[in-house]
C-alpha distance (Angstrom), angle and dihedral (degrees) to the residues before:
residue distance angle dihedral
M1 . . .
Q2 3.80 . .
G3 3.76 135.7 .
T4 3.78 145.2 154.8
I5 3.79 127.1 -101.9
A6 3.82 107.0 -107.3
T7 3.82 97.5 172.9
F8 3.79 134.8 3.5
D9 3.81 128.6 179.6
P10 3.81 109.7 -161.3
D11 3.81 91.1 -163.2
S12 3.81 95.9 56.5
R13 3.85 92.2 26.9
S14 3.79 90.5 -136.4
G15 3.77 136.4 108.4
T16 3.78 148.2 139.2
L17 3.77 134.7 -80.3
L18 3.78 129.4 -149.1
L19 3.79 105.6 -140.5
D20 3.79 122.0 -145.4
N21 3.82 89.8 -107.4
G22 3.83 89.8 60.3
S23 3.80 97.8 -105.6
E24 3.79 123.9 125.0
L25 3.79 123.5 -126.7
A26 3.81 127.3 -173.2
F27 3.80 124.5 -140.1
D28 3.78 127.7 -163.4
S29 3.80 134.3 -143.8
V30 3.82 91.6 -92.7
A31 3.83 92.1 58.8
F32 3.81 90.2 45.7
G33 3.82 91.4 47.0
R34 3.81 90.8 55.7
S35 3.81 89.2 57.8
G36 3.80 95.3 69.0
L37 3.82 88.2 -137.6
R38 3.78 125.9 130.5
L39 3.79 100.7 -153.4
L40 3.79 143.0 5.8
R41 3.78 124.9 -155.1
L42 3.79 128.8 -146.2
G43 3.79 112.2 -91.9
Q44 3.81 93.4 21.2
R45 3.82 115.5 142.6
V46 3.80 114.2 -124.3
D47 3.79 140.8 178.2
I48 3.80 115.7 -126.6
E49 3.78 128.5 -153.7
T50 3.80 112.4 -161.6
E51 3.77 135.4 -163.8
P52 3.83 118.3 -120.0
A53 3.82 88.1 -99.5
G54 3.82 89.6 58.3
T55 3.81 99.6 -107.2
V56 3.79 116.9 135.0
R57 3.79 111.8 -99.9
R58 3.82 99.3 178.1
V59 3.80 139.0 0.7
T60 3.82 118.8 -152.8
I61 3.79 138.8 167.0
P62 3.84 112.4 -107.6
G63 3.80 109.8 -98.7
I64 3.83 92.6 14.3
G65 3.76 120.7 85.3
């Protein structure tokens, strides 16, 4: 699944994604930590891995990770 970074707080390392279907999905510091990234910028395209319950498991940059 892909989306776009809508918000990102570098202090809490969490934020929200705008999915391609128009819905918003939050991610926490654990999901960001699994990415291996240091920073995300607003408007950046990302790949999202989700748990069966729909929570974000990992956020990565397409083609990296």
